[in-house]
N, C-alpha and C positions, 0 to 999 in steps of 0.2 A: 698683666699684674694680677697676682693671686688675690683671692677674695678677702682674706684677713687684712692684707695691706690696703686694699681698696676701701674697706670700712674705716681703717685708720686715717686714710687720706681724706675721706669725706668728713670725718669728725674734725680733722685738722683744719680743713677749709672753713667749716662752719664756725670753729672756734676763732679763726682769724677774722671772720666777718663780724663776730659778736664782740671781740675784744676791743677796749678803748686804746687809743694810740698812746704809748708810754710817753712820748715827747710832750704831749699837751695835757695829760691827765695825771695829776699827782697821786691819784689813787692807784696808779699802776706801780708805784714804788712798793718794794717789799721791806719787811721788817727783819733786821738782823741785829743781834746783840754782838757788838764788837768790843772785845775786852770788857764785857759786862755792861756796856752802855748801849741802850736801844738806839738804833741808827737806821734811817731810811736809805735804801740802796736801789739801784736799777740794774737788773740783770741784762747783760749784753748777749750772753749765751749761757749754757749750763754750767760753765766752770769759771766765769768771771762776772764781776759787777762793778759799778761805779758808785762810790759813796756820795750821798746827797747832802749830808749835814754832819756837824760835829768835828772832832779833832782831825779826821782824815778827809774832810769834805773835798770833793773833786777828784780824789784818787781813783785811778783805775786799778782794780785788784785782780790778781790771779789766785785761784783757790787751789791749794796743794793736795797731793795724794791721789788725785783722780783726773781723768780727762774725758771730756765729751767730744763727739765728732764735730767737725766744722759745720757751721750753720749758715754759711754764706751761699751755699748751693749744693747740688748733688755731686759731691766730690770724693766720696768713699765707695769702695766696692770690695766684697769678698764673698766666698761661697756662691750661692745662687741669688744673693740680694740684687735687686735693682738699685742703683745709686740713689734714686729719688726716694725709695723706701727708707734708706738709712738717713737721708736728709730729713724726712718727717720725724724720725726718732730723735734726731739731734734737736729739732724744735720742741719735742716733748720734754727733753731735758731742760730747756730754757724755761718752759712753763712750770715744770716741777720746782725749779728754783724760785720762781716768782711767787708761787702760791703758798710757800711755807714760811715758818718762822725759825731762824737758824741761829747758831751760836758759833762765832768766829773769834779767832785770836791772831794778833800780829805783834811782832817785835820791831816793826818798822823797816825791815829789810825789803829790798826790791830785786826783781829779776833783771835779766839782761835787756829787757825791753822797757825798763823803768816802771813796771807795774808793782804795786805794793803786794807783798806775799801774805796770804791769809790761810789760816788753818781752820777749817770748818768741819769737824768730824761728823756731826749729825747729818749735814747736807751731803758730804762725801758718801757716807754709808747709804743714804736714801737713793742717790743717783746710781751707785754701783749695784745695789741689791735688786733694783728694778730693771737693770739692764739698759739704763740710759747712759752709762759711762763705763769705762774700764779703769782698774787700779793703775796708778802711774807714779813712778819715781823718776826723777830727772837724771839720775846717774845709774851706775851698774848695780846698786844695792836693791834688795826687794823692798816693797812697800809694807805698810803695817799689816800684821796678821789678820786683824779684824776686817780690813778691806779685802784681803785675799779670800777670806772665807765668804764674804758677801759676793765677790765676783764668781767664785766657784759655785756658789749656790745658784746665781743667776744663769751661769753656763749650763749647769745640770738641768735646770728647769727650762732652758732655751727661752729666756726672757729677753725682750728688747733686741739689742744689736746682735744677740747670739742665736736668734731664732732660726737662721738659715745658713749657719756655718760659723766655725770658730777657728781663725788662723792662729798659728803660734805667736805671731807678732802683728800688732796693728800699726800701720804706717800713719804717723801723726803730723809729719811735715816733710815737704819736698823742696829742695833747693837746687836751682840750675846754676851751672858754672858761669853763665852769662850775667848773673846778678852781681858778681864781684870777681872779675877776671884776675885780680891780683892775689886772691887767696891761693894758698898752696893746695888745698883740697876743699871739696864741698861735701855736704852730707844730707842724708834722708834719715829722719828719726823713726826708730822702730821700738815699740813697747811690748814686752812679753805678756801674754795672757796667762802665763803660769805663775809668775811672781811679781809682775809689774815693773821690772827693771827696764832701763832704756839701753838700746844699742844704737850706734851711729854707723850707717852704711856710707863709707867714704867713696867719693867718685870724682870724676872730672867731666861729667856729661852735661851737655846743653839740652834743655828741654824746650819744646815749642809750647806756646800757649794752648791750653786745652789738651795737652798730651797726657795720656794715662801712664803712670809709673807704677809698676808692680814689683813686689818683693818675691823672689824665688826662694822659698824656704827650704832649708835642710832640716828635715824632720826625723827625730829619733824614734826608736822602738820603745814606747812608753812602758811596756811590761818589763823589758830588759833594764830600762832605767830604774824602775822601782825595785827590781831585784838587786841591782848594784848598790842602790842607796841603803837598802836593808843590810846588805853585807858590810858596808862601811860602818854602820852603827854597831853591828854585832862583832866586828873585828876587835880582839882584845888589846891590840896595840894602837889602833886608830880610834876606836869608839870613845875612850875617855877624853881624847883631845877635841872631840866634836860635841862635848856635852852642852856647850853654850849655843849650839846651832839647832834649829828646829828641823823637823823632817822635810819641810819644803826647801830648806837650804840644801840638804843632802841630795834631794831630787835634782835640783839645779846643778849641783856639782857634777853628777853623773850625766845629766842631759847635755850640759855644755861640753863635757869632754867627749861624749859620743858624737856630737855634731861637729865640733871644731878642734878637739884635741887640746883644749885649754880650760882653765879654772877661773872663776870670778876673782877679782882683785881683793875682795873683802875677806877671802879665806887666807889668813895669815898665820905666822908662827911655825913651830916645828911640824905641826900636823899637816901643813900644806904639802910638804915634800912627801909625807907618808901617803896622803890621799892621791897625789899625782902618780906615785909609783904604783899604787894599787890599781888605779883606773887605766894606767898605761898597759899594765898586764892584762886587765880585763878586756881592753879594746883589742889588743893583739890576739887574744885567744877567743874573740868573738862573743864574750859575755855581755858586751854592751849592745849586742844586736846589730842590725844593719840600718843605715839611714837611707832616706829617699828624698828626692827633690820634687816640690810641687809649688804651684802658684799659691801665694798667700794673699795678703792685703794689697789693694791698689789705691792710689790717690791721684787725683787730677792736679796737674801743675797749672796754676794761674798765679801770676805775680800779684803781690799784695795790693798794688795800685789798681788792679783790674777786677777786684773781687766785689766791689760795692758801687752803688750809684747807677746813674743812667748809662754810663760807659762801661759797665762790667762785661766780662767776656761772654760770648754767645753760649758757651757750653754750660754756663751757670743759670741760664734761663729755661723756663719750662721744665720738662722732665730730664733735661741734660743728655748726656751720652753714656755709652757703655764701653768698657775696655774691650779691645779686640780679643776674640777668643774666650771671653768670659761666659760661664755657663749660667745665663740668665733666661729663664723660661719666657718665651713670647716676646723677647725684645731684640730688635735689630741693633746693630752696633751704632747706628747713627741716630737712634731714637732719643 
């Protein structure tokens, strides 16, 4: 393990030893203003908390616009990160949430897991800009421009989770076909590090407990993508129809077409056909550059029931494991 990561690990262990147990010490609660009302909450991880008093007392909340890595064990890997290093960073995101005072808003809606949805812009920005989280939108649309600027600043500075590699997509959930054999298909969720949109990799695969699942990315030539996006903006027929779209939208149009030959669904109206025709010609004539495939983000498959408690999976204990073939300095695959 590299020196910088070892220092972080030592500080993390010291912090764990000094911190009071949240379950028995009310002082471990954090202060959040929910719809303008000061409210005590307890952070489960960097992107969720449970409300301890007031109108929403007892509610488990999911915080929108960003995502922190799983903190139940060393379950993420990309670049030359060791999974345990990313696990330490996930814990840092939790502590960043706990030690601040934040401002959140909710209209009472809940997600598919029954969690109350919260919008906490100041917390989201803090987590993203420090590299403790990535911008995240649950669907195919990009997330807020201010979150994207914060993420790109963190990436440029190689802060937090970006210090040792930046995949095109971060894998945020893995589902085995064995979880529900009646489903027509199963999916692994991937979140873009370019604009925060989500994609679902559909499959029918069964995963074993502690199996590493890795995304094989199709990566575009970013210089060619940028040139194609500029050409779309400058085109006298197409440009006016794209006036409502920002530059990062046009980059995603060109990038998506270079990778997959398709456009995001949110590009609508007459301009969609014009953009598609232009990018089809660009692709055929080589102006979108070439693509290549490489390993991106990996995630460990462990069923939810085996992630916590004394019976949790063996790969979540200690320093965990490393994906086969991963470029992790000084680590054996079974470490």
